[in-house]
N, C-alpha and C positions, 0 to 999 in steps of 0.2 A: 436432510442430508448433511451430516456434520462433517465438514472438511476444514482444514487449515486455510487461512487466508493467503491466496496467491498475491504476489506483488502485481500491480496493475499492468506493468510492462510485460510480465510473464503471461498474464491472462490474455492480453491483447495478442501477443505473439502466438499462443496456442490456438486461440479462436481463429486467427487469421490463417493458420496452417490448415486447420480442418475445413474452413470455408473454401480455401483455395483448392483443396483436393476435390471437394464436391463440385465446386464451380467449374474446374477444368473438365471433369467428367461430363457435366451437362453441356457445356459450351462446345466441346469437341463433337458431340452428337448433333447439336443444333447447326453447327457449321457444315457438317456432312449432309444434312437434310433439313435446311431451314424450313420452318412451317409457316406458310402464309396465313394471314388472318384476313379472310376475304368474304366470309359469309357468317351467318349466325351460328352454325355448328362449330366452325373453327374458332370463333370468338369465345364461345362457352367452353370449348375444350382448352383453349389457352388459359382462361381464367381459372378453371378448375385444377389443371395440372401444374401451373406455375405457382399458384397459391399453396398447393400441397408441397411442392419442392421447397419453397422458402420456409414454410411452417416446419417441415420435418428436419431439414438440415440445420435450421437455427436452433430449434429445441434440442435435438440430439447432440449437436455440436457443443452447445453450452453445457449440457449435462456431462458430456465426455471430458470437456475441459476442466470442469470442477471436480469430477470424480477421479480423473487420472487412471491409474492402473486398476482401480476398483470398478471402472465403468461396466464391464460385463456382469459383475455381481449384482448390479442394480436390478437386472431383469430376473434374478432369482427371488426377489422379494415381491410376492403377489400384491401386497398393499401398495408398494411403491409403483408397481406397473400400472395399477389403476390410476394413480395420480398422473403418471406420465401420459397415459391415454387421454385422460381429461384435458390435460394441458395441450396435447397435440391438436385436439379438435377446436379448442379455443384459439390457438394460433392460426389454424386453417381459416376460421371465420374472420379473424382480423386481417389476414393476408388477402383473402377474397374481397373484403371490403375495400382495402387500400387499392388493390389492382383494378377493381371495377371503377373506382373513381378516376384513377389514372387513365385507363383505356377510354372511358367516356370522354374525359377531357381531350385526349388525343384525337378521338374521332371528330370532335368539334374543331380543334385546332387545324386538322388536316383537311377538313372539308367545311370551311366556314360558311360557304354559300348554300349548303344543303338545308332544305326545309324539314328534314327529319327531326323527330323529337328524340334527342339523344338520351335524355333522362328516362323516358318510357322504355327505350330499348335496353338500357343497362339494368333497369329494375326488373324487366322481363327476363333478361339473361340470367341474372343472379337468382331470381325466383325459380326458374327451371332447375338450376343447379341445386338450390336448397331443397326443392321438392324431390328431386332424384336422390339426394343424399339422405333425406329423412332425418331421424334422430339416431345416430349410429349406436350400436349396442355398447361400445366401449366409451361413449361420451358420458360426461357427468350430467347431473340433473339441471345444471345452469345453461346447457347448450341451447335449448329453445329460446330462452330469454336473450341470449347473446345473438342468436340468429335474427331475432326481432329487432335488435339494435342495428344490425347490418341494414335491414330493410328501411328502418327509420332514417339512417344516415343518407341513403340513396335518395330519399324523398326530398331532402333539403339541400342537395348539392347545387350550387350555382355553376353550371357546366361551362359557362363562358369565362369563369374565373379560375378554372383549374389550370395550373401551370406545369410545364415540362421540367420539373425538378423534384426535390424531395418532399415538397409540400403535401401531395396526396397521401404519402405514406406515414401517416400519423398514428394509426392504430397498432400496426404489427410490432414496432419496436417496444411500445409500452406493454403490449400483451405478453411478450416474452418475459419481461421483468415481473409482471403480475402473476402469471400462471405457472412459470417453471417451478417444479417441486424442489426448491432449494431453500435453505434457511434464509429467513428474511433479512438478517443482518448482512449476510454475504451478498444477497441480491442488491441491497442498497449500496454496498461497496462497488459492485460491478456495474451498476445501472448504466452509466454513461457509455462505458466501453461496449457493453452488450447492445444498447440502442444504436450506437454508431455502426456496429458491425452489421446489424440487420439493414439499416438504411443504405450502407455501402453496397450490400450484396443484392439490392434491387436494381443496381445500375445495369447489369447485363440484360435483365428482363426489360427494362426501359429501352435499351438499345434495340432489342428485338422488335418491340412495338414500333419504334421509329422507322426501322428498315423494312419491316415485313407486314405492317398493317395497311391494307388498301381501304381507306376510310370510305371512299365513294362506293365501292363495291359492298361493303358491310351495310352502309346506310340504305343503299338501294335495295338490298336483300331484305332489310328490316321493313322498309316501306311496302315492298311487294307482299311481305307476310302479314302486314297490318299491325306491326308491333312498334312502329315509330311514326 
């Protein structure tokens, strides 16, 4: 996507405006009907839907920022749409990976005395999501390999060391820079701004986990189901 270089202050401003619009829409809904995370189904639903939200708003927001008035025209180019769809699914996997690590860490932080196996629970939750998703028709050929990297990451997490900060969110900022179908030289110029915008917009998701995750209930449900 050949575009002139935006000044970094302008880029940050435009990304922030787009993020704020999407953020306000989501948060207004959440505050009207906050969704508790209190069993296995609600945990999986939260992981899947919030990963999709961050993946799509971050990717499309960045594309719209870079394309400006030409943004609608991007979707008239069939070849470019293929690239967008491939990037979308890679972003989703990266977001799912980050959010699973964070939620698992919060389960352990909020219920430190539970004998439940948090790692087993989170691996099982993500495995169910990946199995239900399969290989999407509009994903690229690298999707299965990326999904396997998500599984491998979860196998090696030290759940007692996960912190309630930006630490768990290491994959999604880098994935946007890597997979967004934008000229490489422009992505390198934008990299820090784009990564910071993704990190920042995980904040509301983290707040929801703090306020609405019932760790004891989730872990009890997992033990009763034999997955923790």
